[in-house]
N, C-alpha and C positions, 0 to 999 in steps of 0.2 A: 517363550510365554505365553500360555494358553489366557484365552480371552476372559475366563475370571479374575487372574491375575491383574488386567487393566484397571482394576478397581482403585490401584494407587494412585494411579495419573489422569483416571475418569470421574469426575463426580457421580456419585451414587444415583442422583436422579435423571443424568444423562444417560446413563446404564439401564438404569431400569425402563424407558423407552427405547434401548438401542436393538436389544436382540428379536429386530422380526421373521417370521418367517423367510426363506428365498424367495427371489422376485420370481414369480412365473410368468407363464404367458398372458394370464388375465390379472392384471394389478387390482387389488382391493383400493381406488381412489380415497373414497372416504376415511379408511384407516391410517391410509399414508397421510393424509394432509393432517390429521387429528395428531400424528407424531410430530410432523414438520412444523407444524405451530407449536408445540411444545420445546423444539429445540432450537428453530430459527425466527426471524422476522423482517418481514418487507422492510425494503429501504425508503425510507423519509425523503420526501423531494428535497429538502435541505436540513443541514445539520446545525441549528442555532447552539451560540454559546452567548448564555445571558452577561457575561464581561465585555464580549465582542459583539454587540446587539447586530444583527444584517440588517445592510439599508444598500438600495440601488446604487448610492454614488460610490459607497465604500466598496461593494463589490465589482465595479467598475473599474474603479482607481486600484484595487487589488488586481484586476486582471491585466492592466496594462503594466504595471510592475510584477508579473510574474511573466512576461515577455520581454521585459526592456533588459539589454545585455550591459546596457551601462549601470547596472548595479553591480558589475564586476570589473576588475581594476584592468582588465582587459580589452571590456568593451565588446567581448566575443559571445560570454556565458550566460543566460538567462535561466529562471529556474525552470523553461520550459525544456532547455539543453538537455537535461536529466530526465524528465519528469515531460516527456513529448504528447500533448494532449492528443496527438492527431494519431501516434501509435499505442493508445489506451494508458498516455500516465507515465511511459518506460520508455528507454532509451532502446530499448534489447540489446544493448551490452554485456558482457561477463561484470565489468567494475565499469563505470564511469570515467570519461575523461574531464580533467580541470583544467585549471592555470598553467600555461607553460606546457599544455600537453600530460599531464602528470594523469596517473592510471587510479584510480582511489580503490581501496581496498575491500569495500563489501559493493554489491549488486544495487542500484536504483529501486526503488518500491514503488510500485504506482502510488499516485497522488488521489487516482479515482476512490471515491470512499474512506478517503484515509482519515477525515476527518471522523468518524464513527471509531474508530481505534482508539484503545485505553489508554496508550502513547504510542511516543516517535519514534522514528529509527530502530533498526533491527536489533539495540541493545536497548532499547526503550528510555535514552536519558532525556528524554522532552515529554512533556505533559501532554502538548495538545499542536495542532496545527499552527499556532501562533508562534508556538515556542521554539520549533522546529523551524520554521521560517527564519528565523535570526543566526541559525548556524550555517547554514553556506556562504552567506555573502561574506560572513569574513572567515571562512576556513582555508586556510592558504595554499590548500590544493584543490579546492573547490572555486569557487568567486575569487577570494584572494584581494575582499577591499580592508585595506589596513588596519581601520576600529570604526568603530560606529559614526564618530564625527565625519571620515571623511564621505561614509554612505549618504548620512543626510546634507552635507554640502553639493553634494555631485546632484541629489533629487532636489535640493530647494535655489541651487542656479537654472532651474527651469521655470518659467513663471508660469506655466499650464498645468505644473505639476501643484505647487504653490498653494492655487487658488482649488485644484481638485481635493487637496487634503482641507482646506475649510470646510469644502462642502460636507466630506465625507465625515470631518468629527469638528461639527458647528459647535459643540458646546466646552472642547477644550484652551485654554488660555496658548498653547504651544500647539496645535494641530499636527507640524512637520518632526517629529521622532525619529526615532530609530524603532523604540516599541510599535508604533503608528504605521512603519513599514511593513513590519510584520503581521498589525493586524488588520490592514489590508488585503494581504495576501491571503492571511488566513480565512476570511471573510468570504475571497473568491473562492475558494480550495473548497468550503464548506459546503456551495453548490454544486462539486463534483460527485453528483450519485448518478448512479446510471441505471435504474429500473430497468427488469427483464423480465420473461414471459417466469422465472420462477418465483416474483415476486404476485405476479397475476394468481399463480396456484397457489400460494399461501395467501392469498388474499379469500382466495376462497371457489377461484376457478377451476374445477377437478381437471376440464380438458384442458386448461391451458398448456400441460406437457404428453409429450406423447410417452406413449406404452415404453419404449426403450430408455425414455430420460426417467421416468417415475421408475422405473428397474432400477435405473443407473441410482437415483436416491436410495430406495433400499440397501442397494450392494455399500452405500456409503455411509448410513447408519447403521447396516447390520456390522460392520466391521470396526466400527468405535471410531472413524473417522471426527464424527460431529463433538467428541471431546474435546476436540482444540477447535476443530472449524465450525463454530456453532454463530447464535446469534446474526443481527442482519448484515454483516457481512461477512459471515462464513470464515471468521477468524479476526485477528488484529486485537481480540479480547484479553488474552493472558498470556505470560511470560512461561516458557517450555523448554525443557532441555532437548535442547538438538542430536538425539541419540540416546534412546532408553534402553535400548536393547543391545544394542553396538553401538561403538563410534562411529558418527556420521561419514568423518572422512575413509576408514575403511569400505563403506557402500557405495561413495563418490569415486575412489582412488581409479575405478577402471575408466573414467572421464576425462584422465587426464590426456593431454595432447602434446604433440614433439615441439606447439608454438608456445605450451604452458606445462614446462613436465613437473612443476613444482606448485606443490598446494598448502599454502600459508594455514595453520590451524589456527584459526579464530577463535578466541576466549570467550568469546559472547558478551553477555552482560557482566563477567567479572571482570572486564577491562573498566566498565563504571564503577561498582561496589567494592573489588577488592573481596567479594565474600566468598569462597570457596564454593559454598550453593551454587553459587550463580555462574562456575565454569560450564561453557559450550549453552550458554540458556539467550534463546533469542527469540524477540515477537512473532507468534505465528502468525504468517501473511494471510492476509484474507484471500479467498477463491474467488470473490466475483471476477470475473475475464480474466481467469486462469487461462484459457486457452492462447490470450492477445499478450500475456506479461511473461512472455521466456526472453532468458532462458533463467531456470531457477536456482531457487536458495539464495541463501546468504553472500554467496561465493559468487554466484551465478554458475556456477561448473556443470550445471544439466540443462540440454535445452528442450528435450523430449518431453511430453507429458506423462508419458506412460512410466518413460523409465522413473522419473521423479515419482511420481506416485507409488511405482515399486519399491523406489527409495524409502518410501516415509513408511509403508507397510511394515518393511523389512526392521527399519531400523528405531521405530516408535513401538510398534505393536508385535512384532518377532513374526510375523506374518508374510506370506506368499500370495499375493492374488492371481487367479487363474484367466485365462485370455478373455474367456466368456464373461466373468466378474469385470476384467478390465473394460472391456468393449462397452460393458453397459455404466463403468464408470464414466466413460470418454463421453457418451450422451449426455450425461446428465451434466457434464461440465460445461457442454454445448449452451444448453440451457441459462449458466450463468454468465453469458455475454450480454453484455446489458448496451442501453442507445447512449453514447456521450450526447451532455447537455449541448443543444445547438449554440446557446451564446457561449460558451468555454470554445468552439472552433471557429468564433468569428475573430479574427486578429485585430486587436485594437489601431488605432493611428495614434502614435506615442508622441507626449510634448517636444517640443522643437528645441534644440539644445542651443545655447545662445554662446556668445564671445565669452564669456565669465563661465561658462561649465569646463570644469577641469576635462584633458583631454585624457583615453583612454591610457596605460602605460603597456607595453606588452612585456616588459622586463619579469 
């Protein structure tokens, strides 16, 4: 596929901006800043939701619930188990472990900056982080709570949690509901943005990035990567077929190992919609903190970022990135490594259980 043919997959407005001159030793910072500002945007401090307004009490309650393994049937797994904030919101496993050590079918994407995404999960089946938070608690191979009632009863058995819900949802007749468990977790996740030096550049600081990093940004735009990885999160805002030029499993076949000799052919969003047009369609991941969120892709099949980048160029763009351009891209990716909010890394003291708190079941 030649670059002009990419117009079938990349908006014309992006293509009009994309074809910059090849990066040179001297970067035109002013011109590149203007192009970058048209394609991307700085991260906000928080991602508010008018239907779930953020308050200090709600965010703090959500943090406790996020870290609390008692929201799992076994008492062993919390949201943080698969989306470990100390390791940039991922568990660095190909696919995550869940109830009774079940191995999940898909890689756990980072929770950092996820509230900016147009939808949630690889197949886009949840509209926002609040809806997403409802899923894993009840999933039988993740946290495995049998139903919403059991989840609410377990939390309600702890008086301190009851008081927290009354403070976090003061205008509701019944503050402690399953929906509000998810709303609180979602509120916390909406504070998990990770600003970096690229944001400083987008805000007008032309010296925030090195020449190597800016050269990488030029390469990123020139190859058309911004067609899918744009906006404040550099991704997360569209669903796209993984494998425009060739099937993704052909490109990742060489990464099979002796301990993982088979590769499931994931149908992507088709499993949700049953629409043939959605075969092998996945949400485009955010590239924020991409240097830390390995292994890559929905199946966690590729560990090296250079390999993952080359595969994307091959199956999406029909391109082969030379080593010089790849070095520049790796430099740019480093500039996308942001700072995890300090409040998120401070472990909360969780409410004490009582004699009435149901004991975890390891069955």
